[in-house]
N, C-alpha and C positions, 0 to 999 in steps of 0.2 A: 274406843281409845279415850284416855284422859286428856282434857284440853291442854294441860301443860306439855304432855308428850307430843301432841299434835303441833303445837306452836313451835316446838324445838326443831321441827322439820323445815321451818321457813328461815329466810335470811334474817339476820339480827335486826335490821331496820324495820322489818314488818311485824316483828313479834309483839310489841306492845299494842299495836292496833288490832291484830288478830286475837290476842289474848282478851282484850276488852269486848270484842264482838262475841267470842265464845262465852264469856262470863254473863253478858247481858241476855243472850238468846237462851242459853241452857237454864237460866233462872226462870224462864217463863213456863208455867204449868202446861203439861202436855207436849212439850218439845222433846222429841226423841233423838234427833240427829241434826248436827249442824256441820256442813262441809264447805270448805273453800275449794273452788274449782277454776279452771281456766288459767290465764297467764299470770295471775297473782301467785299461783303455786309453781307454774312451770318455769318462771324466770326468776333469777336472783335479784335483779335490779327492778326499779319501778319504771324505768324508761320503756316505752312501747306497751305499757299496760293501759288499756282504755277503760276497763271496768274492773271492780273488785267483786267477783261473782261469789255469792253465798247461797247455798241450797239448804233449806230448813224443811225437815219432815216432822209433822205433828201426829199425835194419835188421832185427833179430829180437828177440823178447821171451821171456825165461824168468824164473824166479824170481830169479836172481842180478841181472839187470838191473833188474827191478822193485824189488827190495830196495835196490839202490844209489841209484836215483832217490828213493825214499821216505826213506831215511836222510839223503840230502843235503838234502831239504827239511824234515825233521822237526827239524833243528838250526838252522834259520834264526832270526835274532835280530830280534824286533820293534823293537828300538832302531834299526835301520837305516831304519825308517819314522818315526822320531822318536816312537815309542810304547813307551818302555822298560818301562812297567808292564803292558803287555798280554801275554796268554798266546797261544801258537800252537797251532792245531789243524790237523792234516793230514787231508784227505778224499780218498781215492783211489777213490771210487765214481764211477759215470757216471750222470748225471741230475740233476734239480733239488733233490736232497736238501740241506737247509740245516742248518748246525751253528753259525752265528754267534751269539754271545752278547755281552752288554756286556763291554768290555775283553778281547775276544778277536779274534785275526786268524786267518782260515781260508784256508789254501792248498788250493785244489781242483786236485789234480794228476791229469791224465788222460793215461795212457800207452798208446800203441798201437805196433804194428810196422807194416810196409808193408801186410801182408795185412789186419790188423784195421782200419787206417785206411781202406783201400779199402772194406771191408764196411760201415764206419760211414758213409762218404760216401753209399753206395748206399741204405742203409736210413734214414739220418737227414739228408736234405738240408737241412732247416731249420736244424739246429744247425750243421752243417759250413759251410753258406754264410755264416752269421753270423760264424763264426770267420775265414773268408777275408778279411773286411774289415780285420783287424788287420795293421798294418805292423810291429808290435813283435815281431820274429822274428829269431832267430839261426839260421843255416844255411838250408836250403831252406824256402820258404814252403809252407803247407798246400796251396795250389792247385798248386804245382809237384809235390808229392808225389802227389796225386790230387785233381782238381778236382771241385767240383759244377758241372756244365755249366749247369743251369737249374732253376728251380722250375717245376712244372706242376700244373694243378688236381688231378689224381689223388693228389698228395702229401698233400692235406688228408684224404684217405680211407684211404690205404694205407701211408704212411710212418710211422716212429716219431714219437711226439708228434703224432699225427693226432687227428681227432675221436673215432675209435673208441677209441684208447688212453686219451684223457682221460676219456671217458665211462665206460669200464669201471672206471678208477680211482676216480672219484668215487662211483659207485654202490656200490663195495665199501668205500669209506672209507679208501682207501690211496693211497700215492704209489709208483709203480713205479720202480725203479732197477736198475742192474747193478753187478756187482763181479767181479773176477778170482778164480778159484780155481786154485791150482797143485797138481799131483800128479805122480806118477812118469810118468803118461801124457801130461803136458803141461799146457797152459793152457786153461781154459774160462771163458766169460762166463756168470755165474750171474744169473738174473733174480730179484729179491727185491722185497718190498713193505714200506714203513714205514707204520704206522698214522697217520692224520691226527689229531694231537693239537690242542689249542686254538690253538697257534701255527702249526703246519705247515699247517693247512687254510687259513689266511690267506695264507701265502706261496705255496702251490700254486695257489690260486684266482687270485691276482694273476698268477702265471706263465702260467697257462693263457690267461687272457683277453688279456693284453698280447701274448703271442706269436702267438696266432691273428690278431689284427688286424695286428701288425707283418708277419707272413709274408704275409698277404693283400695288404698294400701292396706288398711286394716282388714278388709274382706279377703284379698287374695293372699296376704301373709299371715292371716289368722293371729295378728299381734295387735294388742290395744296400746299402740305407741304413738307419741306425738313426734313426728319427724321434724328435724331441723330443716331450714330452708334448703340447704345443700342436699339433704337426703330426699326431700320432697321433689326437687327438680330431677334428681337422678332417677328416682322411681318413675316419675312422670314420663321421662323420655324413653325409659326401658319398657314400661308396661302399657303406656298409652301413646304409642308412636303416631297415631292418627291425630293426636291433640298436641304433639310436641311443639308445633309452630307457635303455640300460644304461651309458651313458658317465659320468653323474654319480656313480653308485654306484662305478664303477671309480676315479674320481678320489678318492673318500673312502677306498677301500681302499688306494690308493697312498699317501695321507697317513699312514694307520696303519702301513703297512710302513716308510716312511721314519722314523717315530718308533720303529720296532722294538718295536711293541706285542707283549706276550707272550701276549695272549689275543684270539682272534677268535671271534665267535659262530658257532653252527651255521648261521646264515642265510647266512654267507659261501659255504659250499659250495652251498646252494641258488641263490645268485646265479650262481655259475659254471655250474651245471647249466642253469639257465634261459637264460643267455647262449648256451651251446653249442647248445641246442635251437633258439634263434632263428637263430644263425649257420648251423647246418646246414640249416635250412629255406630261408633266403635263398640259401645257396650252391647247394642243389639246384635251386631255381627258376632261378637265373641261369645255371648251367652246364648244367642239363638242357635248356635252350632253345637252347644253342649248336649251330651247324651243324657236323656231322661230315664231315670229308673224309679219305679213306684213300688214301695214295699207295703204289703197289706197283711194284716193279721187275719187268720182264717175265721170263718163264721162260727157261731156258738154251737156247742155239742151238749148232749145230755149230761156228760161227765164234767162240764164246767159248772160244778155244783158246790164249790167251796172246798174241793179236795185238790191235791197235787196231781195235775194231768201232764205227763211228760211223754216219754217214749214207750212206757210199759203197757199202756192201753191205747187202742186205736179205734175210737168211735167215729162214726160219720157225723155230719152236721145236721142240725135240727131243721133248718129252713135254708133253702138255696137263695142266695142273694140275686138281686136283679142284674142282668148283664150290663156291663159298662158300655156307654155309648162310644167311648174311645176305643179304637182297635190298637192292640199292642203287637209289635213286630215279633216279640219272642216272650214266652211265659215260662217262668221257673216256678217250682214248688218243691216241698220236702216229700219224702217218701211215705209220709203218714196220710191216712185217708182223708182227714178233715181239711188238709191244705189242697189235696188233689180235687176234691169235690168243690171246694170254694173256687179254685182257679178255673175249673171247667165251667162253672156257673157264670163267673165273671166274663169269661171269653170262650163261649160255647164252640166256636169253630177253630180254636187254637190247638196246636199240638203242644202237649205239656212236656217240659224238660225237667225230670225228677232229679233232685240233688240231695243226697243224705246230709250234706253239711248244713242244710237249712232246717233240720229237725229240731224239735224242742229240746230243752235241757233234759238230761238224764237224771231223774230224781232218785234212782236207785231204790233203796229200801223204803223210801218215803212215798213212792208212787201210790196214790189212792188214799193217803192219810188226810183227814180233815185238817185244813190249815190251822184251825183254832186249837188243835191238839199238839201242834209241833213243839211249842215251848215246854209242855209237860213231858213229852216223850223224849225230846232230845235237847235238854237244857244246855249241854256243852256246845252244841252247834249254834244255838241262838247266842250264847255268850261269845263265841268266836266272832260271829258277825258283828255283835255290838262293839267289839274291840277294833273293827275294821278289817278283820282278816277275811280273805276270800276262801273260806273253808268249803270243801266239796260236800255235797250230799252223800251220806253213807252208801258206798257201792255205786255212786254216780258222779256227776260232774260238778265243777264249780263255774262261776261266771267267765273266768279267763279261758277255760276250755271251749265254751261256746263262742267267745270272742275270737279265738284263734281260727276255728273252722269258718266263722263268718268272713274273717279277713282273707282266708284262702279262697273262698268263693268269689269275693269282690275282686281279688287279684286276677283270678281266672277269666272273669267276664269283661276284663279290660280289653280282651281281644275281640269282643263283640263290637261290630261296627254298625249294628242296627239300633234304631231308637223309635219309639220308647220301648222299654222292657218292664214287664210286670213280674214281681217276685212275691209269691204268696207263702208266708212262713208263720212263725209262732211268737208268742208274747216275749219270751226271754231274748230271742234273736233280734226282734225289733228293738227291744230295750238296749241291747249291745250296740246296735247301729246308732241309735239316737244318743246314747250316752257318750260314745266316742266322738261323734260329730259335733255335739254340743260342748264338749270339753268338760263334762261332769266327771268328778272322781268316781271310779268304778264302784266304790263302797256304797254310792248313792244310786246306782243304776236301777236297783229294784224298786225305787220310789216312783220312777217314771210311769205315768198312766197310759196304757195302751188298750183300748177297747177292741172288741171283735169288729172286724171289717174297717178299722181305722187305716187310712192310707197316707203314707208319708212319701213325698216326692224328693228325690235326690238328683242333683245335677253333677255330671262329670265334666270337669274342665282339665284336660291333659290327664294327669295322674291323680288329681285331687277331686274329692267329693264335697259337695256343698248342699246343705239342706235347703229346701224351698217350702217353708211352712206358712200356713195362713196365720193371721193374728189370733184366731181362736185356738189353733193348735199350740202356738207359743204360750198362750195364757194357761191352757190345761197342763202343759208340761212344767211350766214354771211353778204354777200352784201346787202341782204334785210334789215337786222337790222341797217346797217349803212346809209340807204337812208336819 
């Protein structure tokens, strides 16, 4: 987006300041993207805004580029915000560390290169997904640089700013944050802690409670939305009844934060600890009871040789995989030999439940054709796909047909009360599952990388399915979409 178009999305009072920031940062060589995030974008007025958060993505990052961005921001004039008597403070750390004081403007400048932005997305999905809501961007959007595909239940236990991170911090009386350190050997991210003083403990307690509830709403509603206070409390009491008793204290804490009180009692930390304990107990009960379904692509066959292998040929697998240590209550597979052999090898003592809806896509006339010859033999088909059309293979199926039978299968197994369930199926079927649950447009599902014997866990909560991917799986899938 052009800087002028992005600035027009802000309230008039903010536009001169934002325009100057865009102009200064985009003029620095190697800067690819500049995005305003947080309350500066979400609120029309300046009241209640503690930081002006700016995210910068560079092609590469060294001390010279970091210093150039920092110097450009350090000389910004508060008068551009119609606050001529205010002082400016530049914060270049990463995390919820607060420096705002009366009569002070804080620019929170967060600088990444491509590699560190990718790492941050994978490790900090809550923060990065929140940033992706902002349209106030010059250059490539953050999602275009490297997107957060989805939030998942495991993020609340394993990601940065998860329950364990927050719990560790509060028990030690610190707030964890990161900063860059440059040396002759290059750049490193250093983890540091700030002691929770009388003011910071209130800021951090508010940050923890609000973000846990906000992020939980994003998970269960599958919407990247910033809830108003009223919406947040309504969701809190409906979806987290075991934590509902903490809502009134949260509202009092929010009032004190908006007043910018300088002193918060030690009980504020106890409030956050007690809330997290209640949240974790309710979370464990809710998601511990979820049904687990693991989808696996079959083992390799001799016909996985660079040709189209669908329903028209039925080879067996080359090597039987090692049996899984975990025992599954029920095992489904397709009617094709390669999935049956794989399923039997993974669960030797299990009875197989064969379901034709799990078979590979029907390639029709193209069955057996070397993939490299497709464009030359069927240029009209490739052209249709390039336009985004879901054209079927001649005499065969399209992606929507596979998706339809997969959804029928998923609907039918809702009646299954056992857990966990193993489903051994095929490449395109697994891509349909991943594409739908990741919210990826169907035209891009073919890009998703699924190797032989890759296993993807799904959790069923009520009628809804949620992926439970490892960080490595998220990286492979995101990288494959950006090829």
